[in-house]
Phi, psi and omega in degrees: 000322181252031179299135178077003180267120184268104182295331180294326177291325178295317179297320179295318179296320180294320179296318178297320180295318179296320178298318180296319179297316178298319179297316180295320178297320179292319179295327182298330180293341181266354179265137179240142177236136179236135176237142179241150175222155179063039180065027178098005178293331176232131177230129178237133176242132179228155175269173183296345177273358177090010179270131177287125182249345178201149178214127177236130179234126178295139182304331182297340181274349185292341178264356185234082185302316183297314178296319179301315180299315181298315182291324177297315179299316180299312181294320179295317178297319180296315182292325177296319177298319179299316181295316180296318177298320178296318179297318178297317180298316179298319180296318179295318179298320181295328181268015175076026175093353176290136184257096179284352183265356180289142181266000000 
């Protein structure tokens, strides 16, 4: 069934793929995504690894807990979507443009 199939080449390809994934993960830490909510009253910045690196809240929201919560959730969801889209894009680039996410 596997005649002529060189397992050592497969192992080499897998090692190269793992190295590439590690490289992309390291590069992701240097990419930043920012989402705003409430016309800029809340701003969240995250890196490509999904770590929140900055958060700005307008002073006017400090007296309105409910609005602050809503705007924080909105901004966090937006920045999370940006990070996920970036990860999908990186994965497609790594696989040579084949889109495994297409339905």
